[in-house]
C-alpha positions in Angstrom: 193.3 157.6 166.2 194.5 155.1 163.6 197.9 156.0 162.2 197.2 154.5 158.8 193.7 156.1 158.4 195.3 159.4 159.3 198.3 159.0 156.9 196.0 158.6 153.9 194.4 162.1 154.5 198.0 163.6 154.2 201.5 163.8 155.8 204.0 166.3 156.6 207.6 165.2 155.8 210.0 167.3 158.1 213.5 167.4 156.9 216.3 169.5 159.3 219.2 170.6 157.1 222.4 172.2 157.7 225.0 172.1 154.6 223.8 168.7 153.6 224.8 169.0 149.9 226.4 165.6 149.9 223.4 163.4 150.5 220.3 165.9 149.9 219.7 165.0 146.3 219.4 161.3 146.9 217.4 161.8 149.9 214.7 163.9 148.1 214.6 161.4 145.1 213.9 158.6 147.5 210.6 160.3 148.8 209.3 159.9 145.2 209.4 156.2 145.3 208.9 155.5 149.0 205.4 157.4 149.7 202.2 156.4 147.9 201.3 158.7 145.1 197.7 159.1 145.9 198.5 160.8 149.3 198.8 164.5 149.6 202.3 165.2 151.0 203.9 168.7 152.1 207.8 168.8 152.4 209.0 170.9 155.3 212.7 171.8 155.2 214.1 173.5 158.3 217.6 174.8 157.4 220.1 176.3 159.7 221.6 178.9 157.2 223.4 176.3 155.0 226.4 177.8 153.3 226.8 175.1 150.9 224.5 174.0 147.7 221.8 172.6 150.1 219.2 175.1 149.4 220.0 175.2 145.6 219.5 171.4 145.4 216.2 171.6 147.4 214.9 174.4 145.2 216.1 172.5 141.9 214.3 169.3 142.9 211.2 170.8 143.7 211.1 173.0 140.3 211.6 169.7 138.5 208.8 167.7 140.3 206.2 170.0 141.7 204.3 169.7 138.4 204.2 166.0 138.4 203.6 165.4 142.3 201.2 166.2 144.9 203.9 167.6 147.1 204.1 170.9 148.2 207.2 172.4 149.7 208.0 175.0 152.8 211.6 176.3 153.4 211.9 177.6 157.0 215.0 178.9 158.6 215.9 178.0 162.2 219.1 179.0 163.5 218.7 177.4 167.1 219.6 173.9 168.0 218.3 170.6 166.2 215.4 170.4 169.0 214.4 173.8 168.0 214.2 172.7 164.3 212.2 169.7 165.2 209.7 171.9 167.1 209.3 174.4 164.3 208.7 171.6 161.9 205.8 170.2 164.3 204.4 173.6 164.6 204.3 174.3 160.8 202.9 171.0 159.8 199.3 171.0 158.5 198.7 167.3 158.5 197.7 165.0 161.4 200.8 162.5 160.6 204.4 163.7 160.3 207.3 161.8 158.8 210.7 162.6 160.2 213.6 162.3 157.7 217.1 163.0 158.1 218.9 164.4 155.0 221.6 161.4 155.1 219.0 159.0 154.7 217.5 157.3 151.5 214.2 155.2 151.6 213.4 152.0 149.8 210.8 151.8 147.3 207.0 151.6 148.8 208.7 152.2 152.2 205.6 153.4 153.8 203.1 150.7 152.3 205.5 147.9 153.7 205.5 149.5 157.1 201.6 149.4 157.3 201.7 145.8 155.9 203.8 144.6 158.9 201.8 146.3 161.5 199.7 143.0 161.5 198.7 142.3 165.2 199.1 145.8 166.1 196.6 147.5 164.2 194.1 149.3 166.3 196.2 149.3 169.4 197.1 152.8 169.8 200.3 152.9 167.4 201.7 156.3 167.5 204.9 155.7 165.7 206.2 153.2 163.0 209.7 153.2 161.3 212.3 150.8 159.5 215.7 150.0 160.8 218.6 152.7 159.9 221.6 150.7 158.3 224.9 152.6 157.5 226.3 152.2 154.1 229.7 151.3 155.6 229.6 147.6 156.4 231.8 147.9 159.7 229.4 150.4 161.1 226.3 148.8 160.0 227.5 145.7 161.7 228.3 147.5 165.0 224.7 149.1 164.8 223.3 145.6 164.5 224.4 145.1 167.7 221.8 147.5 168.9 219.1 145.6 167.0 220.4 142.1 168.5 220.1 143.5 172.1 216.5 144.9 171.5 215.1 141.8 170.1 216.6 139.7 172.8 215.2 142.3 175.4 211.7 142.4 173.7 211.3 138.9 172.6 210.1 140.1 169.3 211.8 140.3 165.8 211.1 143.9 165.8 211.5 146.7 168.4 208.4 147.6 170.4 207.7 150.4 172.9 210.1 151.8 175.3 213.1 152.1 172.6 214.6 155.3 171.9 212.8 155.7 168.7 215.3 157.4 166.3 213.9 160.5 164.2 215.8 159.7 161.1 213.0 157.5 159.1 209.6 157.5 161.2 206.0 158.2 160.6 204.2 159.4 163.7 201.0 161.2 164.8 201.6 164.8 165.2 199.1 164.7 168.4 201.6 162.4 169.9 204.2 165.0 170.0 202.1 167.4 172.1 204.4 168.9 174.9 203.9 171.2 177.9 205.2 174.6 177.4 208.1 173.7 179.9 209.0 170.7 177.9 208.8 172.6 174.8 211.2 175.2 175.8 213.7 172.4 177.1 213.3 170.6 173.6 214.1 173.8 171.8 217.6 173.7 173.8 218.9 170.5 172.8 221.6 170.1 170.2 221.1 166.3 170.1 219.3 163.7 172.2 216.2 165.2 171.2 214.7 162.0 169.9 215.0 160.5 173.3 212.6 163.2 174.7 210.4 163.0 171.7 210.1 159.0 172.6 209.5 159.8 176.2 206.6 162.2 175.1 205.1 159.5 172.8 205.2 156.7 175.4 204.1 159.0 178.0 200.7 159.5 176.3 200.3 155.7 176.0 201.2 155.2 172.2 203.0 152.1 171.0 206.1 152.7 168.9 207.2 150.0 166.4 210.5 149.5 164.6 210.4 146.8 161.9 213.3 145.1 160.0 212.8 147.2 156.6 216.2 148.8 155.7 216.8 152.4 155.1 220.2 153.5 154.2 222.1 155.9 156.2 224.9 157.4 154.0 227.5 158.0 156.6 230.5 157.3 154.2 229.4 160.5 152.2 228.7 162.4 155.4 232.3 161.6 156.7 234.1 162.1 153.3 232.5 165.7 153.4 232.6 166.7 157.0 235.4 164.3 158.8 234.7 161.3 161.3 232.5 162.8 164.2 231.7 159.6 165.7 229.4 160.0 168.6 230.6 163.4 169.9 227.5 165.2 168.9 225.6 163.0 171.5 227.8 164.4 174.1 226.8 167.9 173.4 223.0 166.8 173.6 223.6 165.3 177.0 225.6 168.5 178.1 222.5 170.2 177.0 220.4 168.0 179.1 222.4 169.2 182.2 224.9 166.0 182.4 228.4 166.5 183.6 231.2 164.9 181.5 231.4 162.0 183.4 227.3 161.4 183.6 227.3 161.9 179.9 230.0 159.2 179.2 228.2 156.8 181.7 224.9 157.3 179.7 226.6 156.4 176.6 227.5 152.9 177.7 225.3 151.7 175.1 228.1 151.9 172.9 229.8 149.2 174.4 226.7 147.4 174.4 226.5 147.8 170.6 229.9 146.5 170.0 229.5 143.4 172.4 226.2 142.1 170.8 227.6 142.9 167.4 230.8 140.8 168.3 228.6 137.9 169.3 226.7 138.0 166.2 229.6 138.5 163.6 232.5 137.3 165.5 235.0 139.8 164.2 237.5 141.7 166.3 237.3 144.9 164.0 233.9 145.6 165.9 235.8 145.6 169.3 238.5 148.0 167.9 236.0 150.1 166.5 234.1 150.2 169.9 237.3 151.1 171.8 238.3 154.0 169.3 234.7 155.4 169.7 235.0 155.6 173.4 238.7 157.1 173.0 237.2 159.7 170.8 234.5 160.7 173.3 237.0 160.9 176.2 239.2 163.1 174.1 236.2 165.5 173.3 235.8 165.6 177.0 239.0 166.4 177.8 239.6 168.9 175.2 237.0 171.6 175.7 237.8 173.7 172.6 237.8 170.9 170.1 236.2 171.9 166.8 233.7 169.5 165.2 233.0 169.5 161.6 229.5 168.0 161.7 226.3 169.3 160.6 224.6 169.6 164.1 227.7 171.3 165.9 230.5 173.7 165.4 232.4 173.6 168.7 232.5 172.0 172.2 233.4 175.4 173.8 232.3 175.7 177.4 232.2 171.9 177.9 
């Protein structure tokens, strides 16, 4: 099954939301320039009972665009964790390709077509997922994440990341069939507050599909999110690992990639603020482990109670 051929038949865009008013409008607007206008699209919003203006923004956007686009819209409520939102989106998608889009992401013009152009030698080689590189709008954080890209490039020997990466779910196009899970795995997936992208990646790779990440920049508007919600750093990942069954020490160990990001970013950019930032992230994670009832003001979490 060729991902580009299937995409031309139609695509289901899935956006999980929870109080995303600060970035929702720019995210939706970017869809109009990122996707080809001749491809049928459906937009599936999976909302966790937002209490801000998120739903009003979505409805206003749809009312002003539905007569001029080929996009249909579904709005579904899902009060369980993020993994459940992902699965609900998959189950309600009518097309054979789906596109994950986080509400704090904006896509560049002709994003999808440019992804297909870069597939090159991988066309016809069972590609199940393609995506661009998420870049934070805050320069320091963008440089820190560049450490991840640098590590993956060195590891793979390519200018882009290929299979076996924990392919993010923020801005990726994939075959719906690649996400098919056993009932047991799906039940587990629905319990995850985060790290659900890791389970999805493992599922896709387990079916023998190739995953590709190309150096096409998509903007992650972390600055707007932090201004609205407070700096949450990587604490939400700890909760996902706890959902997975990790102890606190295991969770901290599994997040050793934080140090790796900082190390490779320092090698590439030679600025000590990257090391300081890495230390602060780790200190925040340790504090989250020690203070069990710490409240996290973040879209995916409300509390670390019972940690």
